[in-house]
Backbone bond lengths (Angstrom), bond angles and torsions (degrees), N, CA, C in turn:
res aa  C-N    CA-C-N  psi(-1)  N-CA   C-N-CA  omega(-1)  CA-C   N-CA-C  phi
1 M - - - 1.486 - - 1.538 104.85 -
2 A 1.351 113.83 127.22 1.533 116.79 -172.77 1.534 105.72 -80.09
3 S 1.396 107.96 152.77 1.441 112.93 179.84 1.454 114.92 -81.88
4 P 1.276 120.40 162.10 1.508 123.91 -175.40 1.452 110.11 -61.67
5 D 1.341 125.34 -26.05 1.436 120.50 -174.86 1.495 109.78 -82.18
6 R 1.435 116.92 -28.85 1.477 114.09 170.77 1.425 115.02 -68.74
7 H 1.365 119.99 -36.60 1.508 117.40 171.15 1.424 111.52 -61.19
8 G 1.242 125.58 -34.36 1.476 125.89 -177.37 1.467 110.24 -68.66
9 A 1.452 118.42 -37.00 1.408 120.52 -179.58 1.478 111.91 -66.14
10 Q 1.383 113.64 -43.84 1.513 121.92 178.87 1.599 108.68 -58.31
11 A 1.280 112.30 -39.00 1.499 114.11 -177.92 1.461 109.08 -68.28
12 R 1.408 118.97 -34.13 1.476 116.32 179.34 1.490 115.44 -76.90
13 V 1.360 119.90 -20.64 1.496 118.33 179.31 1.547 108.75 -81.48
14 R 1.259 119.54 104.58 1.446 127.44 -179.80 1.600 109.26 -133.04
15 P 1.285 114.36 153.21 1.560 116.35 178.24 1.485 110.03 -62.82
16 L 1.345 113.64 146.01 1.414 121.45 -174.81 1.565 108.84 -65.28
17 G 1.316 118.30 128.36 1.454 124.54 177.28 1.449 114.70 99.57
18 E 1.318 117.21 -9.34 1.482 115.19 -177.08 1.558 110.68 -75.38
19 D 1.338 112.11 -22.32 1.518 113.21 176.09 1.453 112.21 -103.20
20 A 1.471 119.38 11.18 1.432 122.09 -177.41 1.598 109.78 -75.24
21 P 1.291 117.38 150.91 1.506 118.99 -179.00 1.500 110.16 -66.06
22 T 1.370 114.60 156.48 1.422 117.69 -178.08 1.450 115.55 -69.73
23 W 1.348 119.04 -36.91 1.436 122.96 175.70 1.531 114.37 -58.93
24 L 1.389 118.06 -34.69 1.422 118.71 177.47 1.558 111.75 -69.03
25 T 1.281 112.32 -42.75 1.576 114.08 178.31 1.519 109.29 -59.22
26 V 1.386 120.31 -42.65 1.457 119.28 -175.47 1.529 108.07 -69.76
27 G 1.341 118.43 -26.46 1.428 117.30 -177.71 1.560 110.74 -74.82
28 F 1.310 116.51 -40.29 1.387 116.95 175.15 1.517 116.18 -63.77
29 A 1.395 112.29 -36.87 1.442 113.26 176.10 1.567 113.64 -66.71
30 A 1.289 117.27 -35.33 1.468 121.25 172.39 1.512 114.47 -60.02
31 I 1.350 114.55 -43.25 1.511 118.92 179.15 1.506 108.47 -62.92
32 G 1.345 118.01 -41.29 1.483 120.82 -178.70 1.533 109.88 -61.74
33 L 1.399 117.21 -44.63 1.378 115.69 -178.67 1.480 113.83 -66.56
34 L 1.391 116.36 -33.20 1.541 118.50 176.62 1.530 110.02 -64.68
35 V 1.352 116.09 -42.07 1.439 116.38 178.78 1.537 116.17 -66.34
36 A 1.309 114.55 -34.61 1.422 121.32 176.41 1.631 110.90 -62.79
37 G 1.420 109.74 -47.92 1.470 114.21 -178.35 1.467 110.77 -67.82
38 A 1.362 121.89 -34.89 1.529 121.29 177.02 1.576 110.44 -62.53
39 A 1.297 114.91 -41.86 1.488 118.18 174.80 1.448 114.94 -62.30
40 A 1.276 120.00 -42.93 1.461 120.96 175.37 1.486 110.96 -66.38
41 W 1.279 126.27 -38.81 1.379 128.42 174.98 1.590 112.18 -58.11
42 L 1.338 117.58 -48.12 1.409 123.67 177.15 1.492 110.62 -57.82
43 A 1.344 118.07 -45.89 1.456 121.32 179.55 1.521 114.73 -58.30
44 L 1.382 110.72 -46.95 1.449 114.86 175.38 1.494 116.90 -65.96
45 S 1.271 119.70 -32.46 1.467 125.91 168.29 1.502 116.14 -60.19
46 A 1.166 117.50 -39.02 1.486 125.90 -176.54 1.598 111.63 -71.09
47 Q 1.400 116.64 -32.84 1.479 124.27 -179.34 1.476 111.83 -58.16
48 P 1.268 127.18 -50.69 1.542 126.16 -178.24 1.574 108.10 -60.60
49 A 1.311 119.50 -42.72 1.415 121.91 -179.29 1.500 109.89 -60.04
50 Q 1.368 119.65 -43.99 1.451 120.86 178.80 1.462 110.35 -65.07
51 Q 1.354 118.98 -40.69 1.457 120.80 -177.20 1.554 109.69 -66.19
52 A 1.396 117.03 -36.47 1.437 119.55 179.11 1.489 110.72 -65.01
53 V 1.323 117.42 -38.96 1.434 118.72 175.63 1.445 114.97 -65.37
54 R 1.331 115.26 -39.11 1.583 115.97 176.04 1.478 110.72 -65.43
55 S 1.430 118.50 -40.50 1.442 118.63 -178.81 1.534 112.25 -70.08
56 D 1.343 121.02 -19.24 1.490 123.06 178.58 1.462 108.37 -84.81
57 A 1.356 122.04 -16.73 1.447 119.53 -177.39 1.471 114.43 -62.79
58 P 1.430 115.29 -49.14 1.566 114.96 178.37 1.463 111.79 -57.85
59 T 1.313 118.23 -40.26 1.415 123.23 -179.44 1.530 114.20 -56.36
60 Q 1.439 112.59 -47.16 1.432 117.28 174.63 1.474 116.41 -64.22
61 Q 1.347 113.41 -37.68 1.480 114.74 175.85 1.559 115.72 -62.99
62 A 1.413 112.53 -39.14 1.406 120.03 -179.47 1.537 109.10 -63.78
63 A 1.359 114.59 -44.02 1.430 123.49 177.55 1.527 112.65 -57.38
64 T 1.322 116.09 -42.18 1.446 120.97 -179.36 1.591 110.79 -67.16
65 S 1.442 113.42 -42.70 1.402 118.63 179.73 1.547 112.89 -62.91
66 A 1.346 115.56 -43.47 1.464 121.63 177.79 1.553 112.76 -61.66
67 A 1.345 111.35 -37.78 1.486 111.85 -179.17 1.512 111.59 -72.91
68 A 1.410 117.38 -32.15 1.439 119.27 175.02 1.514 113.24 -69.07
69 A 1.335 117.75 -28.96 1.514 119.68 -174.08 1.509 110.81 -93.48
70 A 1.375 117.01 -12.38 1.516 120.21 -179.83 1.486 111.62 -63.43
71 P 1.411 121.11 149.10 1.494 119.07 177.73 1.541 110.06 -69.87
72 G 1.214 115.58 142.48 1.461 118.23 178.36 1.525 114.65 80.87
73 A 1.421 117.34 5.58 1.503 116.23 179.06 1.478 109.04 -65.52
74 S 1.278 116.56 143.74 1.434 122.47 -176.50 1.529 108.50 -77.41
75 A 1.344 115.44 162.77 1.499 120.19 177.37 1.442 113.44 -68.03
76 A 1.395 116.34 -24.19 1.481 119.62 179.32 1.476 115.85 -62.17
77 A 1.422 115.53 -27.80 1.415 119.97 -176.47 1.522 113.82 -71.81
78 V 1.359 117.33 -18.41 1.451 123.56 -178.94 1.457 106.80 -86.13
79 P 1.391 122.60 135.08 1.405 125.25 178.55 1.498 112.34 -57.84
80 A 1.360 116.94 144.56 1.515 116.47 -177.09 1.518 110.93 -62.34
81 R 1.259 119.89 -33.76 1.479 119.77 179.99 1.533 112.03 -59.61
82 E 1.397 121.92 -43.08 1.397 123.89 179.27 1.489 108.61 -71.36
83 S 1.302 119.60 -36.12 1.475 120.29 176.75 1.497 112.70 -57.75
84 R 1.324 114.50 -47.62 1.538 117.16 178.74 1.482 109.22 -65.29
85 A 1.294 119.55 -40.87 1.531 115.93 175.65 1.430 116.18 -59.58
86 D 1.457 115.52 -42.76 1.444 119.13 177.34 1.599 112.84 -63.90
87 D 1.324 115.26 -39.64 1.454 119.27 176.88 1.556 111.91 -60.82
88 A 1.342 115.19 -41.20 1.455 119.54 179.98 1.517 112.56 -65.58
89 A 1.423 115.94 -41.68 1.450 123.31 177.16 1.526 111.13 -66.17
90 N 1.272 116.09 -40.10 1.478 118.37 178.45 1.605 113.31 -65.82
91 A 1.337 105.83 -40.54 1.555 111.27 178.62 1.557 113.71 -66.46
92 A 1.387 113.00 -30.57 1.525 116.48 179.14 1.545 109.50 -74.18
93 A 1.399 114.27 -36.92 1.543 114.29 -175.39 1.476 110.37 -85.60
94 A 1.377 124.94 -10.03 1.440 126.33 -179.02 1.548 107.83 -69.53
95 P 1.361 122.50 132.68 1.437 123.71 174.71 1.509 111.57 -67.06
96 P 1.322 115.14 145.90 1.475 114.98 178.27 1.566 112.54 -62.15
97 P 1.262 112.62 146.46 1.534 118.91 -176.68 1.558 109.46 -59.32
98 T 1.332 115.35 136.71 1.490 121.19 179.17 1.535 108.17 -85.16
99 P 1.194 115.16 126.85 1.552 119.24 176.61 1.616 108.29 -61.12
100 P 1.251 118.30 138.79 1.398 118.25 175.72 1.517 114.17 -59.38
101 A 1.418 111.78 134.43 1.543 115.12 -176.92 1.497 106.38 -74.09
102 T 1.335 114.12 144.47 1.383 119.60 -179.53 1.532 106.32 -94.48
103 A 1.308 116.72 123.10 1.518 118.39 -178.47 1.481 109.97 -65.39
104 A 1.368 116.11 131.91 1.410 119.31 175.38 1.536 112.62 -77.55
105 A 1.280 115.59 141.47 1.437 120.76 -176.91 1.531 105.67 -71.32
106 S 1.369 114.04 128.60 1.483 116.68 177.02 1.508 105.42 -145.44
107 P 1.355 112.73 151.45 1.522 117.97 -179.97 1.547 109.70 -62.15
108 A 1.233 114.59 140.10 1.492 117.35 -179.50 1.552 111.48 -68.75
109 A 1.264 116.18 137.47 1.459 121.77 -176.59 1.568 107.53 -77.03
110 P 1.261 115.97 148.22 1.508 120.61 -178.89 1.528 105.32 -64.87
111 A 1.352 118.39 134.84 1.313 125.34 171.85 1.521 115.78 -65.01
112 T 1.382 119.14 134.87 1.421 119.71 178.42 1.520 106.93 -119.73
113 A 1.299 114.95 145.79 1.382 121.65 178.38 1.571 109.73 -66.78
114 P 1.384 121.15 134.24 1.402 123.25 -179.18 1.510 108.59 -75.74
115 P 1.303 115.26 156.24 1.491 117.92 176.84 1.558 111.88 -56.93
116 G 1.260 118.04 135.78 1.475 123.03 178.14 1.512 110.13 99.94
117 S 1.428 120.85 -14.68 1.403 122.75 174.84 1.508 115.53 -70.40
118 A 1.293 120.93 178.78 1.410 124.99 -179.72 1.506 109.63 -66.32
119 G 1.296 120.12 132.91 1.391 126.13 -178.34 1.559 116.44 85.04
120 Q 1.403 116.47 -9.71 1.427 116.51 -179.29 1.487 108.83 -137.45
121 P 1.341 120.64 115.81 1.497 122.28 -175.84 1.507 109.55 -71.83
122 A 1.354 115.74 153.59 1.461 123.92 177.82 1.469 110.43 -73.43
123 L 1.339 121.04 132.90 1.421 130.93 176.42 1.350 113.45 -110.29
124 S 1.368 121.90 130.63 1.422 128.96 175.30 1.456 113.83 -83.06
125 S 1.459 119.38 -12.45 1.460 122.02 -175.42 1.526 102.96 -148.88
126 A 1.352 114.58 -165.34 1.453 121.68 -172.68 1.609 107.37 -65.41
127 Q 1.311 108.69 141.29 1.527 115.30 175.80 1.516 110.26 -78.62
128 P 1.332 119.03 130.51 1.411 120.03 -179.72 1.585 111.76 -66.50
129 T 1.404 113.68 154.03 1.425 115.67 -179.69 1.501 113.30 -62.68
130 N 1.345 117.55 -43.87 1.456 121.68 -179.90 1.444 110.97 -129.44
131 Q 1.396 115.67 111.89 1.451 118.08 -174.51 1.498 114.88 -73.62
132 D 1.340 118.04 -9.85 1.444 120.65 177.67 1.556 114.70 -91.41
133 T 1.384 116.03 -9.50 1.384 119.68 -179.77 1.460 112.05 -95.79
134 C 1.330 121.53 126.12 1.431 123.93 -172.97 1.582 109.40 -73.20
135 P 1.248 122.34 128.94 1.438 120.42 177.44 1.503 113.01 -71.30
136 P 1.353 117.05 147.63 1.450 118.61 -175.82 1.545 110.52 -68.67
137 P 1.291 115.65 166.72 1.496 117.20 178.68 1.544 109.82 -65.97
138 V 1.307 115.25 146.95 1.478 122.01 -178.50 1.482 110.40 -108.86
139 H 1.356 120.26 125.23 1.432 124.08 -178.21 1.507 108.53 -101.67
140 I 1.344 116.82 115.34 1.440 116.47 177.83 1.546 107.97 -101.94
141 P 1.383 115.72 121.60 1.452 120.35 -174.55 1.550 114.08 -79.53
142 F 1.385 116.98 159.65 1.430 121.83 175.76 1.467 109.23 -135.89
143 K 1.241 119.30 156.79 1.517 125.22 172.16 1.562 109.64 -78.98
144 L 1.329 110.92 167.83 1.453 118.40 -176.07 1.584 110.12 -59.78
145 D 1.255 120.32 126.20 1.431 126.74 175.92 1.546 111.19 59.82
146 S 1.292 117.57 34.83 1.455 123.40 -177.17 1.540 108.07 -126.77
147 A 1.458 110.13 148.45 1.514 118.29 177.83 1.490 105.47 -116.80
148 T 1.289 121.21 25.03 1.473 121.22 178.50 1.544 110.43 -107.22
149 P 1.405 116.22 117.69 1.455 120.09 -170.96 1.582 109.05 -66.08
150 L 1.298 114.61 140.34 1.496 124.39 170.98 1.539 109.13 -98.34
151 T 1.278 122.03 91.35 1.425 125.69 -170.63 1.577 114.25 -101.95
152 K 1.402 116.43 5.72 1.408 118.86 179.85 1.544 115.20 -54.25
153 D 1.357 113.21 -47.77 1.503 118.37 -171.35 1.630 108.45 -86.38
154 V 1.233 120.90 -16.44 1.541 121.61 -173.04 1.608 106.14 -117.77
155 Q 1.253 123.14 16.02 1.493 120.99 -175.49 1.582 109.01 -66.07
156 M 1.365 115.44 -37.27 1.449 117.47 -179.46 1.470 112.16 -66.09
157 D 1.438 115.33 -42.32 1.376 120.12 179.60 1.559 111.94 -64.46
158 I 1.346 116.38 -37.99 1.458 115.93 173.27 1.464 116.58 -63.27
159 E 1.415 118.10 -40.67 1.472 118.84 172.84 1.508 112.82 -60.12
160 Q 1.259 122.29 -42.36 1.405 125.96 176.89 1.514 113.31 -59.13
161 L 1.351 116.13 -43.79 1.437 122.15 175.18 1.496 111.73 -61.77
162 Q 1.298 116.54 -49.47 1.522 122.23 -179.99 1.566 108.73 -58.80
163 A 1.335 113.26 -45.02 1.532 112.85 178.01 1.457 112.38 -57.30
164 F 1.341 116.79 -39.38 1.495 121.93 -174.01 1.582 102.30 -65.61
165 M 1.282 118.64 -44.72 1.496 120.25 -175.51 1.536 110.23 -65.34
166 N 1.358 113.78 -33.33 1.537 111.89 177.58 1.464 111.80 -72.57
167 W 1.304 120.00 -30.15 1.470 122.05 179.59 1.571 110.86 -72.09
168 H 1.303 115.40 -31.84 1.472 123.13 -179.33 1.428 112.57 -110.41
169 S 1.336 119.76 94.05 1.418 121.58 -176.28 1.524 117.70 -71.48
170 D 1.335 113.75 -14.21 1.538 117.85 175.89 1.587 111.71 -90.74
171 A 1.345 117.30 -4.47 1.430 118.77 178.48 1.518 115.71 -73.05
172 R 1.235 118.30 148.80 1.413 119.55 175.53 1.549 109.30 -123.00
173 L 1.307 122.04 160.17 1.418 125.67 -177.41 1.513 113.74 -115.51
174 S 1.307 119.07 121.05 1.429 120.83 175.18 1.525 110.16 -92.66
175 V 1.388 111.84 122.91 1.469 124.49 -175.65 1.467 105.87 -112.37
176 E 1.403 119.50 107.90 1.406 123.68 -172.87 1.478 110.75 -126.46
177 G 1.445 112.31 121.24 1.420 118.88 -174.53 1.508 108.72 -92.53
178 H 1.474 114.79 152.52 1.437 119.25 -178.51 1.502 106.39 -145.30
179 A 1.374 112.19 159.39 1.449 124.04 177.36 1.452 112.36 -136.11
180 D 1.319 120.08 159.26 1.495 123.48 173.48 1.489 107.25 -76.17
181 A 1.376 115.17 171.88 1.429 122.60 -175.28 1.468 115.00 -83.02
182 M 1.401 118.75 -1.30 1.482 120.51 -178.70 1.555 107.43 -78.47
183 G 1.305 117.73 143.57 1.447 122.06 177.51 1.546 113.21 95.50
184 A 1.215 118.18 -174.50 1.494 126.59 179.15 1.524 110.60 -78.43
185 E 1.332 120.03 141.56 1.344 126.79 -170.76 1.558 108.52 -66.00
186 D 1.386 119.45 -42.28 1.454 122.52 175.76 1.457 112.09 -59.91
187 Y 1.297 119.05 -44.46 1.460 122.29 179.63 1.508 111.05 -62.45
188 N 1.255 117.53 -43.56 1.430 121.21 178.87 1.518 113.58 -66.09
189 L 1.365 117.05 -31.52 1.458 119.63 174.41 1.502 110.62 -63.99
190 L 1.361 117.61 -49.25 1.438 121.76 179.20 1.476 110.13 -61.93
191 L 1.327 121.88 -40.76 1.452 122.66 -178.11 1.521 111.17 -69.77
192 S 1.364 119.14 -31.16 1.425 118.33 174.75 1.560 112.24 -68.43
193 Y 1.273 115.82 -36.50 1.493 120.76 175.05 1.522 113.53 -63.66
194 R 1.388 116.32 -37.38 1.412 118.74 177.69 1.575 111.10 -67.86
195 R 1.316 114.31 -35.37 1.463 117.31 -179.18 1.522 107.12 -68.03
196 A 1.354 117.88 -43.36 1.451 116.34 -179.59 1.490 112.69 -62.67
197 K 1.394 120.03 -36.05 1.380 121.48 -179.94 1.534 110.58 -67.94
198 A 1.414 116.64 -34.92 1.447 119.13 175.68 1.454 112.30 -63.31
199 A 1.326 118.12 -38.21 1.536 122.26 176.49 1.557 106.93 -64.01
200 V 1.217 120.82 -42.29 1.518 124.11 -176.25 1.558 106.78 -61.32
201 A 1.353 113.86 -46.00 1.489 118.80 -179.91 1.468 113.34 -62.00
202 L 1.401 115.18 -40.40 1.397 119.98 174.88 1.517 118.27 -59.94
203 L 1.356 114.99 -41.40 1.420 121.90 178.81 1.563 110.98 -74.72
204 G 1.358 112.63 -29.20 1.436 117.69 -179.10 1.613 110.51 -68.29
205 R 1.403 115.01 -37.18 1.451 121.56 177.31 1.501 109.27 -68.07
206 A 1.321 115.68 -25.97 1.542 117.67 -178.26 1.570 108.06 -84.71
207 G 1.314 119.73 -8.60 1.524 118.72 174.58 1.536 114.69 115.24
208 L 1.423 114.65 4.43 1.486 115.61 178.30 1.540 108.46 -93.15
209 P 1.298 117.80 125.58 1.554 118.29 -177.03 1.469 108.60 -67.83
210 E 1.351 112.34 140.19 1.488 120.18 175.90 1.457 114.17 -60.21
211 A 1.361 120.46 -25.01 1.437 125.43 -178.80 1.520 110.12 -66.80
212 R 1.291 117.83 -19.35 1.562 119.03 -175.93 1.539 105.54 -98.75
213 M 1.285 126.25 12.89 1.440 129.59 -177.75 1.534 107.86 -121.16
214 A 1.308 117.14 137.79 1.496 127.17 176.43 1.455 107.58 -116.11
215 V 1.351 116.19 118.02 1.369 126.68 -177.41 1.599 113.53 -92.83
216 R 1.319 119.08 130.88 1.372 123.22 174.22 1.537 114.55 -140.86
217 A 1.290 118.00 134.94 1.495 123.19 -178.82 1.500 108.15 -102.82
218 A 1.421 120.04 115.48 1.426 124.15 -179.94 1.494 110.18 -99.38
219 G 1.370 124.23 -7.53 1.384 122.38 178.41 1.488 110.49 60.32
220 N 1.319 122.75 -140.60 1.464 127.99 177.45 1.434 110.66 -102.35
221 A 1.384 122.33 20.61 1.478 124.14 -172.93 1.487 107.80 -88.28
222 A 1.289 127.66 -16.56 1.489 129.60 -172.32 1.581 105.51 -127.85
223 P 1.292 122.44 76.52 1.398 119.38 171.80 1.514 115.81 -73.44
224 M 1.264 121.43 163.81 1.380 122.62 174.08 1.461 115.24 -60.42
225 A 1.365 118.64 145.85 1.492 122.20 -179.04 1.448 110.68 -64.82
226 G 1.435 112.15 125.39 1.434 120.00 -175.62 1.449 120.31 77.43
227 V 1.295 118.94 9.02 1.453 123.45 -176.66 1.536 107.61 -117.18
228 P 1.302 117.25 136.16 1.489 121.02 -179.71 1.524 107.23 -61.36
229 G 1.331 116.66 147.62 1.455 121.04 -179.27 1.531 114.72 -66.78
230 A 1.326 116.97 -17.24 1.438 117.13 -179.84 1.586 110.16 -95.74
231 S 1.325 115.54 3.79 1.494 117.76 -177.12 1.536 109.77 -71.25
232 E 1.344 111.86 148.25 1.526 118.77 178.38 1.506 111.06 -65.41
233 R 1.324 119.74 -18.53 1.478 119.24 -178.62 1.522 112.04 -73.24
234 N 1.340 118.54 -12.53 1.431 120.09 174.51 1.556 114.44 -80.56
235 R 1.343 115.94 -11.09 1.433 119.46 173.32 1.466 112.01 -79.14
236 R 1.389 113.56 88.07 1.429 112.91 -167.77 1.555 111.73 -156.67
237 V 1.360 118.25 171.08 1.443 122.13 169.15 1.451 105.76 -127.34
238 V 1.350 118.68 134.15 1.401 126.22 -178.03 1.529 111.04 -106.36
239 L 1.397 113.01 119.39 1.469 118.87 -179.57 1.515 105.36 -103.99
240 Q 1.330 115.01 126.08 1.532 119.73 -178.66 1.516 108.86 -143.58
241 V 1.331 114.27 137.98 1.546 122.83 -177.15 1.578 102.74 -79.63
242 V 1.301 118.79 135.71 1.376 125.57 172.15 1.559 110.43 -137.11
243 G 1.392 112.99 170.98 1.508 113.25 174.93 1.535 114.18 92.03
244 I 1.281 121.54 -2.43 1.430 122.33 171.85 1.544 113.50 -134.92
245 D 1.307 116.82 157.64 1.384 119.17 -172.66 1.600 113.81 -64.14
246 A 1.370 114.66 -28.22 1.439 115.61 -179.06 1.531 115.86 -70.56
247 C 1.313 113.15 -14.30 1.429 118.82 -177.26 1.563 110.99 -125.81
248 Q 1.305 116.21 111.85 1.387 122.89 -178.44 1.568 106.92 -101.30
249 P 1.411 116.20 133.71 1.516 120.40 177.51 1.527 111.23 -58.84
250 T 1.262 114.34 143.20 1.449 119.26 178.40 1.578 108.96 -120.30
251 R 1.255 114.20 166.89 1.441 121.16 175.14 1.514 111.30 -49.50
252 S 1.264 121.81 139.40 1.499 127.13 178.92 1.488 109.47 -56.59
253 G 1.371 113.50 120.91 1.460 118.50 174.18 1.498 113.23 95.40
254 S 1.281 121.12 -14.74 1.487 123.75 -175.37 1.521 106.77 -90.34
255 R 1.302 116.80 164.72 1.485 123.29 175.88 1.551 109.16 -111.45
256 Q 1.317 113.75 150.98 1.462 118.28 179.80 1.469 110.32 -79.01
C-alpha cells in the first residue's frame, strides 16, 4: 500500500499546460494565427516581385542583342566569352603570313625616255612600228542608213593611224564618207557627209584635233574598185594620211 506522500507526488506530476488558465491558452492560439497570417502575406507579396524580375529578363536580353547588332556598337557591348571565341575563329581562319619575297638580282634595264620628253613626242595610242612608212587607208564600215561607225574590226588600224599622225605633226587626215547606190543620190550624199562627221567626232574624242582633218562627202559616186555600187561594202568612211611625202593620195575607196 502506497504512502500518502507518494500519491501526492503523482498528483503533482501533470503535463505542462493542463492546469493553465483558459484565457492564456486562447491568447497563445491567437498569437500563432497572427504569425501564420503574417508569414502568408509576406509570401504572397514576394511573388509579384519575382514575376516582374522574370518578365524583365527577356527584355534585357533583347536590349543586349539589339545593342550588339546595331551599327557602330562598341566591342565592350559584346560578352567577353563571345569575343574570345570570335578571336579564336578568326585566328584559325586567317592564312599564315607570307614571308617577304627576296628580290632576285638582275641587271638594270636601260632607261628609256617617257613619251612627251625631249626627243620623243607624246602618243595618245600605240606607236607605229616604222614611223617613216605611211599606214594604208582605213575603211570604217556602217550599217544600212546609219551614221554610227562600226569600229570593232578596225580599232587597231585606227590606233596605228592616229599614232602615225601624232609622230608627224605636219600630216593631215582625209576623212571621206561614202554610201551605196541604193536610194536617192541627194540623200546618199547627205548620208555620206554625216558618216564622215561621225568619224571626225570619233577621232576627236581619241585626241586627234579636228583642225588636222579634211572632210569630204562622196555620196555613191565613188564605189570601191571591183565592187557593185549597191554592195554594203560601199557604206564606209575612208581615212587616209595626206600632206607628207611618205603618203601619196590614192583613188577614193582603193587601198595602197
